C-alpha positions as CSV (number, residue, x, y, z in Angstrom):
1,M,72.0,100.9,125.8
2,I,71.7,97.9,123.4
3,S,73.4,94.5,124.0
4,V,73.9,91.9,121.3
5,A,74.4,88.4,122.8
6,M,76.3,86.2,120.3
7,I,77.7,82.7,120.7
8,T,80.5,81.2,118.7
9,Y,82.0,77.8,118.1
10,N,84.3,77.2,115.2
11,G,82.6,79.8,113.1
12,L,85.4,81.6,111.4
13,A,84.2,81.1,107.9
14,F,81.2,83.4,108.3
15,L,82.0,85.3,111.5
16,P,83.8,88.4,110.1
17,A,80.9,89.3,107.8
18,Q,78.4,88.8,110.6
19,V,80.3,90.8,113.2
20,A,80.7,93.7,110.7
21,S,77.0,93.7,109.9
22,I,76.2,94.1,113.6
23,L,78.9,96.6,114.7
24,D,77.9,98.9,111.8
25,Q,74.6,99.4,113.5
26,L,75.7,99.9,117.1
27,S,76.5,103.2,118.8
28,D,79.6,103.8,120.9
29,Q,77.5,103.1,124.1
30,D,76.3,99.7,122.9
31,E,78.0,96.3,123.3
32,L,78.5,93.1,121.5
33,V,78.8,90.3,124.1
34,I,80.4,87.2,122.5
35,S,80.7,83.9,124.4
36,D,82.9,81.3,122.7
37,D,82.4,77.6,123.4
38,G,86.0,76.4,122.9
39,S,86.7,77.1,119.3
40,S,89.7,75.5,117.6
41,D,89.6,76.9,114.1
42,G,91.0,80.4,114.6
43,T,87.7,81.9,115.9
44,W,89.2,82.8,119.3
45,A,92.2,84.5,117.8
46,F,90.0,86.6,115.4
47,L,87.7,87.6,118.3
48,T,90.7,88.5,120.5
49,D,92.1,90.9,117.9
50,L,88.6,92.3,117.3
51,A,88.1,93.0,121.1
52,H,91.4,94.8,121.2
53,Q,90.4,97.0,118.3
54,D,86.8,97.7,119.3
55,P,85.9,98.5,122.9
56,R,82.2,97.6,122.2
57,V,83.2,93.9,121.9
58,R,83.2,92.0,125.2
59,L,84.7,88.6,124.7
60,L,84.0,85.7,127.1
61,R,85.0,82.0,127.3
62,N,82.1,79.7,128.1
63,E,83.4,77.7,131.1
64,G,79.9,76.5,132.1
65,R,77.5,74.2,130.3
66,P,78.7,73.5,126.8
67,G,76.4,73.7,123.8
68,I,74.0,76.3,122.4
69,I,71.7,76.8,125.4
70,G,74.5,76.8,127.9
71,N,76.6,79.2,125.8
72,F,73.7,81.6,125.3
73,D,73.0,81.5,129.0
74,H,76.5,82.6,129.7
75,A,76.3,85.4,127.2
76,L,73.0,86.7,128.5
77,Q,74.3,86.7,132.1
78,H,76.8,89.3,131.0
79,C,74.5,91.6,129.0
80,R,74.0,95.1,130.4
81,G,71.6,96.7,127.9
82,E,68.0,97.7,128.3
83,I,67.3,96.1,124.9
84,I,68.9,92.7,124.0
85,F,69.3,91.0,120.7
86,L,70.3,87.4,120.1
87,S,72.8,86.6,117.3
88,D,74.2,83.5,115.7
89,Q,77.7,83.5,114.3
90,D,76.9,82.9,110.6
91,D,74.0,85.1,109.6
92,L,73.9,88.7,108.2
93,W,72.1,91.6,109.8
94,Y,70.5,93.9,107.2
95,P,70.8,97.7,107.6
96,G,68.3,99.2,109.9
97,K,67.6,96.0,111.9
98,V,68.7,97.4,115.3
99,T,66.8,100.7,114.8
100,R,63.6,99.0,113.6
101,L,63.4,96.4,116.4
102,S,64.4,98.9,119.1
103,E,61.6,101.2,117.9
104,A,59.1,98.4,118.0
105,L,60.1,97.5,121.5
106,S,59.8,101.1,122.6
107,G,56.4,101.7,121.0
108,P,53.1,102.3,122.8
109,Q,52.1,98.7,122.7
110,K,55.0,97.9,125.1
111,P,55.8,94.4,123.9
112,W,58.4,92.4,125.8
113,L,59.7,90.7,122.7
114,V,59.6,91.5,119.0
115,Q,60.4,89.3,116.0
116,S,61.1,90.2,112.4
117,D,61.0,88.2,109.2
118,A,64.2,87.0,107.5
119,E,65.4,85.8,104.2
120,L,67.0,82.4,104.1
121,I,70.5,82.5,102.4
122,D,73.0,79.8,101.5
123,A,76.8,79.7,102.2
124,D,77.4,82.1,99.3
125,G,74.8,84.6,100.5
126,Q,72.3,83.8,97.8
127,V,68.6,83.9,98.8
128,T,67.1,80.4,98.9
129,A,63.7,81.4,100.4
130,P,62.4,85.0,100.6
131,S,60.5,84.7,103.9
132,F,61.1,82.7,107.1
133,Y,57.5,83.6,108.2
134,A,56.0,82.1,105.0
135,L,58.1,78.9,105.4
136,R,57.2,78.4,109.1
137,H,53.7,80.0,109.1
138,S,55.0,82.3,111.8
139,R,52.6,83.9,114.2
140,P,52.3,84.9,117.8
141,G,50.3,82.8,120.3
142,F,51.5,80.7,123.3
143,W,49.8,77.4,122.3
144,A,50.6,77.7,118.6
145,N,54.3,78.2,119.4
146,F,54.3,75.6,122.1
147,W,53.3,72.9,119.6
148,R,55.1,74.3,116.5
149,N,57.7,76.8,117.4
150,T,58.1,79.8,115.1
151,Y,60.4,81.9,117.2
152,Q,63.8,82.3,115.7
153,G,66.6,83.6,117.9
154,C,68.5,85.4,115.2
155,T,65.5,87.6,114.3
156,L,64.3,88.7,117.7
157,A,65.0,91.3,120.4
158,F,63.5,91.8,123.8
159,R,63.5,94.1,126.8
160,R,65.9,93.4,129.6
161,E,63.1,92.7,132.2
162,L,62.4,89.4,130.4
163,L,65.7,88.1,131.8
164,E,64.2,88.3,135.3
165,I,62.1,85.2,134.5
166,A,64.1,83.6,131.6
167,L,67.5,83.1,133.3
168,P,68.9,80.6,133.9
169,L,68.0,78.9,130.6
170,P,67.0,75.3,131.5
171,A,69.1,72.6,130.0
172,T,66.0,70.6,129.2
173,V,64.2,72.9,126.8
174,P,64.5,72.3,123.1
175,M,65.9,75.7,122.2
176,H,66.6,79.1,123.8
177,D,64.5,81.1,121.4
178,M,61.5,79.0,122.0
179,W,61.9,79.4,125.8
180,M,62.3,83.2,125.5
181,G,59.3,83.5,123.1
182,L,56.9,81.5,125.3
183,L,57.9,83.3,128.4
184,A,57.3,86.6,126.7
185,E,53.8,85.3,125.6
186,L,53.0,84.5,129.3
187,S,54.4,87.9,130.5
188,G,52.5,90.2,128.2
189,Q,52.6,91.2,124.6
190,V,54.8,90.1,121.7
191,R,54.9,91.5,118.2
192,F,55.8,89.9,114.9
193,I,56.7,92.6,112.4
194,P,56.9,91.9,108.6
195,D,60.3,93.6,107.9
196,R,62.9,91.2,106.5
197,L,65.9,92.3,108.5
198,T,68.2,89.2,108.7
199,G,69.9,86.9,106.2
200,Y,69.4,83.6,108.0
201,R,72.2,81.5,106.7
202,R,71.5,77.8,106.1
203,H,74.5,75.6,105.4
204,G,76.0,72.2,106.1
205,D,77.4,73.1,109.5
206,N,74.2,74.6,111.0
207,Q,73.3,73.2,114.3
208,S,69.6,74.3,114.1
209,A,67.2,72.6,111.7
210,L,64.1,73.4,109.9
211,T,63.3,69.7,109.0
212,P,60.6,68.0,111.0
213,R,61.5,65.9,114.0
214,A,60.4,62.4,114.8
215,L,57.1,62.3,116.7
216,G,58.7,60.7,119.8
217,Q,61.3,63.4,120.0
218,V,58.7,66.2,119.6
219,L,56.6,64.7,122.4
220,A,59.5,64.3,124.7
221,W,60.6,67.8,124.1
222,R,57.2,69.2,124.8
223,I,56.9,67.3,128.1
224,Q,60.2,68.7,129.2
225,L,59.3,72.2,128.0
226,G,55.9,72.1,129.8
227,L,57.5,71.0,133.0
228,A,60.2,73.7,132.8
229,L,57.6,76.4,132.1
230,A,55.4,75.3,134.9
231,G,58.3,75.2,137.3
232,R,59.6,78.6,136.3
233,C,56.1,80.1,136.5
234,L,55.6,78.8,140.0
235,V,59.0,80.2,141.2
236,R,58.7,83.6,139.4
237,L,54.9,84.1,139.5
238,S,55.1,87.5,141.1
239,T,57.6,88.7,138.5
240,I,55.4,87.4,135.7
241,Q,52.4,89.3,137.1
242,K,54.5,92.4,137.4
243,L,55.6,92.2,133.8
244,R,52.0,91.6,132.7
245,R,50.9,94.8,134.5
246,M,53.7,96.8,132.9
247,S,52.9,95.4,129.4
248,H,49.3,96.4,129.7
249,G,50.1,99.8,131.2
250,S,48.6,99.3,134.6
């Protein structure tokens, strides 16, 4: 079973196209888990109608921590699949994405997390940059991504076992995708595959940014991230060791 964890907040402008691009790739046994953070633009009404029409859609209201990390935490808590994808509300999934990443996760290398490349698109769906990897110099590696994160939530998928150490998502980390990627690095293998499987939409209302942050903000975030990782590793050390053994086939 595959779960797609999507969060929404006032995203009606692009949401119908994104949802369609996902549901077209899911089987009848899969699920799209959508957690809404109090939308007021018609998003909730659209999703309610969608959930009534398609039993694969599980609709939730986020009544816990507001914001991106709290909303993703809520969605992930309700995912039931063996393979889990993360989804924003305004991108496009290209045909074959679910199959390609699922195959990569099930391969002999046994990675815990797989990330694919993406095209950057604008509000009209026009390509503005052909490769997220090229733009961010993406590559695996714990320390490389600790200092300059190249994990992008809308382009990755992971095996369910990773949630054993990832949840709950700490409120103090910079972003959820960075947290997931670094924990996967600590727990075993990750893979970056070259396929461009997502149209990563950049527009005026995006809450994530590709622009550099101020040095003070970067240092503060890294301190908070390091403390959160250290604390989680101490609490879940035996689980991390178990995942490392499973990832290396021992």
